[in-house]
Structure formats: structure tokens, C-alpha cells
N, C-alpha and C positions, 0 to 999 in steps of 0.2 A: 169628778175626777177619778173616783174609785169604782165606777161602773164599767164592766167589760162584757160585751156581748160574746156569745159563743164563737161567732165568726171572727171577731177580733182576736180572741185567744188562739184560735186555730192559725191565723195568719202569723202571730208572734211566734208560736211554736214551730211553724213550718220554716220561717226565716232562720230560727236558731238551728234547727236540724240541717237545713241547707248549708249554713255557714260551717257547721262542724264537718259535713261531708266534703265540702270544698277544701277545708284545711287539712283533712286527714291524710291525703297523699304525701304531704310534706314530712310525715313520720317514717316513710320508707325511702329506699334508694330510688334514683331516677329510672334505673332499668326496671325495677319492680313496678313503679307507677306506670311506665309506658306499656308494660305488658298486660295491664288491666283491660277489660272489655271497654269498648268506646262509650257504652251507656253509663259507665261508672265514672264519676269525676276522677281524673287522673293528672290534671295540670298541677305543676309545682311552681313555687316562687323561683324566678330566675335570679341568680346571684350576679352582682356586678363585678367589674374588673378588680376592685379592691378586695373582694371576698373570695373569688375563685381563681384569681391570677389571670394572666393574659398579656396582651400587647397594647401599648399606647403609642400612636404615631401622629406626628404633626407634619403634614405634607404641603408643599408649596406648588401651586399650579403655574406653569410657565406660560403666562398669557401673552408674552412677547412673540412666542412662536405662532400663536393663533393670529395675531396681528399680521405677521409675515405671510402666513397662509392666505389670509383674507386679501392682502395686497396682491399676491400672486394670482389669486382667482380674479381679482379686479383687472389685472393686466390682460388675462385671457378674454374677459368679457368686453373690455374696451376694444381690443383687437378685432373681435368678432363684429361688434356693432359698427366700428369705423369702416370695416370692409363692406358690410351690408349697405352702408350709406355712401360708399364709394368716395371716402375721404382719405387723402394721402397723409402719411405721418412718418416720422423718423425717430429712432432711438427710444422706442417704447419699452419700459422696464421699471424695476423698482430702484429707488435711490434712498437708502436709509429707511425712514418710516413713511415714505411717500412713493407715489407712482408718477413718473415724469415722461413726457413725450413732446415732440414738436411737429406742428402741422406744416405740410408743404404749401398750403394755401391759408395764410392767417385770416383771410376774409371769411372763412367758415367757422370762426371761433364760437359764434353764438349757437350755431347748429350743434357743435361738439358739446358745449356746456349743457344744452337741453338733453342730449343723449346721456351724458354722465349722470345728471340729476335723476333720470329715470332708472338708471342702474342702481344707484344708492343715494338716498336722500340725506345721509349723514356724513357727507363729504364736504370739506372745505376746498373749493376750487379756485386756483390762482392761474390767471391767463395773462401773459404779457407778450404781445406781438406773435401769437401762435405757439408760445412755449407754455405748456400746461403742467401744473403740479397739483396732485390730488392727495389730500390727507384726510384721515378720519378725524372728525371733530371730537370734542370732549365727551359729548353725550354718546356718540357712536362708540368711543373707547370704553365708556362705562357699561353700555349695553352689551358689548361684545364680551367684556370680562365677566359680567353677571351670567350671561348665557353659558359661558365656558365653565364657570364654577358649578352652576346648577346641573349642567349635563355631566360633569365629572362626578358629582355626588350621586347622580342617578346610576351611572355606570358602575361606580364603586359599590353601591348597594346591591346591584345585580351580581357582581362578582362575589361579594361576601355571602350573599344568599346561596350561590352555587357551591361555595365551600362548606355549607352546613353550619356555619358559626351562628350561635343563638344570641339574640339581643345585642347585636353590635350597635355602636353609636357612631354615626357619620354625620358631621354637621360642619357648616361653614364657620371659619374662625378668622375674623378680620376681612381684608379685601380680597386676598388671593391665597388663602390657606384653608386647609381642610383638616379637621380633627377626627381621628379614627380610633375608637376603643373596641378591642376585640376580646371579650371575656372567654376564658377557657381555651385559648389557642395553644396547641401543643408545640407547633413548629412555626414560630414567628417569622423566621427568615424566609420560609417557603411562601407564607401568606404575603409578606412584604414584596416579594418578587412578583407575585401574581397581581397585586394591587398597583404596583408601580409601572408595570409594562403597558405601553401605549396600545399595543395590539392593533395597529392599523394594517389591514390586509388589503392587498391589491393584486390584480393579475395583469401581467405585461407579456408581450411577445418578445422573445429573444431575437436580436438582430444577427442574422447569420453572415452578413457581409463583412464583418469586422471581428477580429479575434480579440480576446481580453488583453493579450500582450500588447497589440498595437494600440488599443484604447489606453492602456496604462502609460504608453509612451506619449500620450497627448493627442492621438488621432481619433477623437470621438466625433462621429458624424453628428450633424445637427438633428435634434429631436431624439437623441439617445442619451443614456446615462449609464455610468459604470457603478454596479452595486456589488458588495462583497457577498460571498456565499457563507451561510450560517454553519454548514457542516464543516467546511475547511477551518473556520475560526475556532470551532470546538474540537479540532484535532481528530475528526472522523473521516478524513479524506474528502473527496469531492472537489469541485472546481472552486478556486479561491475567489474569482471575480466573474461577473457576467455583464455583458453589454446588452441592455434591454431598451426597448422603446419607452419614451416618457409617457406616451399615450396609455391611459388606463383602459384595459379591455372591459373590466368590471371590478367594482370595489366590494369590500367586505360588508358595506352597508346594506347590500342586497341579500345577505345571508339570512335565512330564516331558521336554520338549525345546523348544529355541528355535534358530532358524536365520535368518541374514541371507538375504534374498531380494529379488526385484524384482517390482513390480506396475505394469504399464503404463510400464515404464522408470524407475520411481521406487524407490529403495531402501526396504525395509521389513523387518519382523521377523515371521516366521511362528512360531506356537507351538502346542503340543499339551498338553492336560490329561490327568491320570490319569482313572480311571473316575468317582471321586467328583466331582472338579473339573469333568469334562465334563458330568455330570448337572446340577450347580448352574448352570453356565454356560448350558446348554441351556434349563433352566427359566426362568432370568432373561431370556434373550433372547426366549423364546416369550411370556412374560407382559408384556413391555414393548416391544413393537414400536412403532416411530416415536419412541421416547425415546432420548436420548443416553446412552451408556455411557462414563464417564470412566475412562481407564487411568492410574493414578496410580503414579509412581515416586518414592520418597523425598519424599512429600508435595508433588509437583508433577504437574500434569496434563500428560502428554506427548501425549495424543490423546483426543478425545472424539467418536468417530464416532456417527452415528445408526444405530439398529438397524432395518434395512429389512425383515428377515425372521428367523425363528428360526434360530439356529446350533446344530444338534444333533449335529454330528460330533465335538465335543470338541476342536476346533482353531479357530484364527482368525489374523488378521493385524493387527499394530500398524502403523498408517500415521502419517505426520507429516512435518514439514520436516526429514528426516534426511539426513545425508551418508552415503556408503558406510562410512566409518570408524566413524561413530556407530552404525550398524546392527550392524556386527560387534561393537563393544564391548557394546552392549545385549544382543545374543544371547548373548555370552560370560557376562555377569553373570547373566542369567536362567538359563542352564544350570547355572552354579556354585552358585546359590542366594544368598539374602540374608544379610548379616551380622546377627547378633542385636543388635549395638550399634554405634554410630558409632565410627570410629577417627580419631585425630588423630596427626600426625607430630610426635614430640618431637625426633628427631635424624635427620639425613640426611647421608650422605657418599657421594661418587662417586669411584671409583677409575678413572683413565684407563687405556686399554690400553697406552699408552707406558710408564707406571710398571710395569705387569705385565711388559712385555717386558724392562725393565731388571732386574726381579727374577729372571726366568727366566735372563737372561744371567749375572747374578751367581751364581745357583745352579749353572749349568753350569760356570762357572769354578771355583767352590768344589769341586764334585764332581770335576771333571777334575784339579785340582791334588791333591786328596786321594787320588784313585785312583793317580796317577803316583807320589806319595810312598810310598804303601803298597806298590805293586808293586815300586818300587825297593828299599825296605827289605827286603822278604821275599827278593828275589833276592840282595841283597848279604849278608844274614845267613845264609840257609839254602841258597844255591846252587840246585842242581837241584830240591830239594824246595820251595824258595821259588817257583820257576817253576810247579810243580804247584799250589801254593796260589794263585798269581796267576790261573791258568786257572780254578780253582774260584771265585775272587772274581768274575771276569768273568761266569761262568755264574750266580753268585748274583745279580748285578745284573739279568741278563736274566730270571731266574725272578721276581724281585721286581717288575719292570715288567710281566711277564705276569700276575702275580697281581693287581696294581692294575688292569690293564685288564679282567681277567675279572670282578672284583668291582665294576667301574665306580666305584672309589673316587675321591674328589676330592683332587687334589694341591695343597697350599698351600705357602707358604714354610717353615713348621715341618715340613711333610712332607718337603721337600727336605733339611732338617737331619737328619731321621730317616734318610734314605737315606745321607747322608754318614757319620752315626754307624754305620750298619749296615756300611759298608765296613771300618771299624776293628774292629768286633766280629766280622766274618766271619773275618778272619785271626787273631783272638785264639784261636779254637778250634784253628787249625793250629799256632799258637805253642805251645799247651799240649801238643799231640801231639808236635811235633818236639823240644821240650825233654825230654819224657819218653823219646823214642827215644834222644836223646843220653845220658841217664842210663843207659839199659840198655846202650848200646854201651860206655860207660866201665866198666860193671860186668862186661864180658867176654862179653856174649851175642853170638851170631852175628847177621848182618844180618836173617835171616828172623825169628829169635826176638825180636830187639830191636824190630822194627817191629810184630810181632803183639802183644807185651806193651805197647808204647808206646800203641797204639790202644786196647787193652783197659783199661789203667789210667787213661788220660786221659778215657775215655768218661764215667765218673761225674761227674768234675769239670766237664766241658763241659755235661752235662745240668743239674747243679745251678746253675751260673752263668747259663745261658740261661733256666732256669725261673724264677729269682728276678726276672730282668729282664722276662720275659714277664708275670709277675704284676703288676709295677709298671706295665707298658704297658697291661694290661687295666684296671687301676684308673683310669689316666688317661683311657681311653676311656669307661668307665662314668660317672665323676664329672666329667669335663672337658667342655668345649664349644668349638666353633669351632676355632681354631688348635691347641688342646691335643689335640683328637681327631685332627686331621690328623697331628700328630707321633706319636700313639699308634698309628695305623693302620700307617704305614710302619715303625715300630719293631717292632711285633709280627709283621707279615708278614716283615720282614727277619730276625727271629730264627728263624722257621720255615724259611725258605730257607737260612739259615746252617747250621742243624743238618743239613739234607739234604745240602748241598754238602760240609761239613766231615767229616761222619761217613760218608756214603755215596760221594759222587763222588770226593773226595780219596783215600779208602781204596781204591776200585776202581782208580784210576789208579796208585797206589803198588803195589798188589798185582800189577797187570798188568806194570808195569815190573820188579818183583822177580822174577817168574817167567821173564821173557824175558832179562833181563840177568844174573841170578844173580851179583850183585857180591860180591866178597870183603870190601869195605869200603863203608860208607854215606857218600854225599856230603852229610852234614848237620852 
């Protein structure tokens, strides 16, 4: 147990130096660390919401609106398929949470049932003398809700990444809620507005045959819809209402990029479609020159420019009475994509940076006091060997900080508690070794034999105790969330570094001292 080859010594030394290099950037400011050359370790430990302040949001996903949209889509699909099959029907539309219609020829009910099952296999179909009622079954509702939540989380992650927020936490909470934690956010209201906006973009042709005033009086032609103008609502002039065709020329799902730009000194948003979207957009602008094209965002017309000539390049510009900040936000939302359903804020909490600074200060005091007490106890009880354990403890903390920096882990208050706990557990392995060495000395063994046997027989106990704790920490990480995960991360990483310093580093230092000093009695 006390034999070390040159290669093994070099490996141990290299790991210690690497850990120190990875931990070193935490001693300087973030700006200084990021200015270092890329070949020098410059990653720092990220601080959680409770340490650096930020926003905590609990948002609810309106899954009912998705069910409504799904039923409206089903209406269109049923209409198309029945017309293809030359099947007559009456009163096709949505009724509550179902789609209903009546066949003009009830004898074709079986044919209609087969067509509907091909459209959607998760429908409950009720047919009574040609009267059909279509509802999503329980499994269909669950699958739709799950897809909606998963897609919402993905879109929120994209939006948060676009804002540059570091180490945000976005996760599902319950059946229809999403928990969002944004550390270091300076303007929570602005971020909340960006996250909560659905950002559903569509392009529609404006109907020139009817005026908005006539439409407001109830004279809306079939296939048209009246939408408010965003500029007029914001008090910037412009048309208060537009009559646009329901048919979508092209949707925002076909966008591949959107960037804030300037046109003649005015801020606007330039966009680019994919191949399919570019063709649809080109065909629409070619066939409708001199007509207005309404750009609709979340059921509001943000711009309705006139098509002066065909736009065949698959790209365009959204102009309007925008500020620079609004164009940046709009470009961000279009790049990230539209949410599948509206979100509402159920709970909002803000943590100030001063509270985080108090927490860090308290954590430093707790860690410092704990470190001093542990170091003093080991030196007092085990003398010279206690000092060796203290050196290993200091190295253990350096390696733990290096590992947290390398993995870009987020440090929270429970994480600091895990570090303080690690300090006690780190010397626990040394206590087991030293007590075993004492037993061997009392049994009459020589110093070399007592140390070798002590390390050898304590090794199994150290592995067993740390392995059981490691399993518990892993389970906390897998099944826990938020602060619990922060505690589990520092605990499990601390166990790994503890095993390395106690079994390898301490043993190397003791073996080196033993060969050089060749003592007749052990100071333990």
C-alpha cells in the first residue's frame, strides 16, 4: 500500500495542479476571467438564484386553447376529406369540446367513420342516424397536453438563451405548469414579457372589398376576420382595425432567421423563410401586386404594407412604428419560435442581489468556521498526521471548486451546505485510517508495517461508507429538483474528491515522510 511508481506520482501531481488551475479563476471577477486567453482555464462557478438574485416564475400553460385549435384544425380536415369523398354534410363546426356535423345521407356513416379514424386515431366517434360527434379521448388529451408542455419548455429555453441569461432553470411542474428560475436578471418585467408572449406570426391578405367600419357594423364577408392594429392600440397612430382573409398565406413556422435592422434610419426586422415558405411567399406576392399584406402577431396586425412588386428571394422586412428595443425583442421571438399555447404567470418572486450577497457572506463564514474547527481538531488529536490530513482537506476543497468550475455547475445555498458537509466527511476517512494505524501500533507492529496495514484495512471501510453516501446523493440528484439537486451535486463531487485525497494524496505524503524520516515511533 505504500509503494508508488513514478508514473503514479506524476498522475497524482498532475490532477492536483489541474484542479488548482481550474479553481483559480474563481478568485478574480467574471470580467477578468472571461478576458483570459482561451487556452487558460477561465470558467467560473455559476451562482444560483438564491446567491446572485434574479427572478422566479411559475407559469401555467393554457392547454384548453390547444384543444380548441386542434378541433378547429379537425374541422378543416373533415371538410376537406368529405368533399374529396363527395359526401354531403350540414352544420360542420365545433360545439364545446367536440366537433359535430350531420350527414345528408346517413347510409354513408360507415364510410365517414373510416375517414375520420384515418385523420386521428385518438378520437371518440359517436354516430346516431347520420349525426356525428367527435371528441378527443383521454389518451389523446394527455398526449396533446404533454406535447404542448414539452414544446413550450423548448421554446422558452430558446428565448432565454437568446437573452443571454446564464444557467436558467426551466422545468415542468405538475401537469400544466412550468417553473422558470432566471439568476442574475436585471429587468424581470422585460424578461417576463418576452417569455409570456405567444409570438404566433402569420401573413394574411387584406380584403379590399370591405372597409373596417362596415366590418365593425357586422358586415364581415365569409372567410374574413376583423383584427385590431397594434400601432393604434399603442397610441402611435395607424389603422385601428383591419379586415383580413382568414386564409394564412404563410406562417412564422417557415421562418429560418430574423434580425433587427435599420431601413432609412428606422428600426425594422428583416426575416428569411425556408424553401417552402419562400415559395409560398413569392407566389402570394406575385399574384397579389398592389394589395396589402397584413403581418399578424398574436392576432394583432403589426404592419400591413402594400405589395409593390413580387418578392421572390424568400426574405422580407417588417416595418412599423417600432422602437429599437421592440425590434430586438420581435426578432428574438421570431427566431425562437411561437409558443404552442398562451402562458399566464401564477407566481412571481424576485430575489435581490443584496440578499444573495448576504447569503454568500453567511456561507463563507460557515465554511471558514467549519474549516478552522476541523483543522484544529485534527491537529490537536493526531498531531503531525493531523496536519497531513489538513493539507489533504485544503487540496480537497480546491479540487471540488475546480470540478464545479469545469462542469459549470450552479452553486446554491444548499450547495454551500454540501461543501461544508464535505469538509467533515473528508477528514472522516483520515480518522478511520489513523485509528486503524493506532490499533496496529498498540498490537506491536513496526511503524512501516502499522501504516501499511492501517491503510490497507481501512480502505474497504472507506469505500463502503462513501459508496452508500454516493448512492444517496445520486438518488437526490435524479429525483430531486432545484435546491435539492444543488446539494446533491456538491455532495457527490465532494465524495469523489475525498476518496482521491484520502486514499491517494494522504497515503503518498505519509509514505514519502516514512521513507525519509524512518521514525522508530509514530506521532499518531
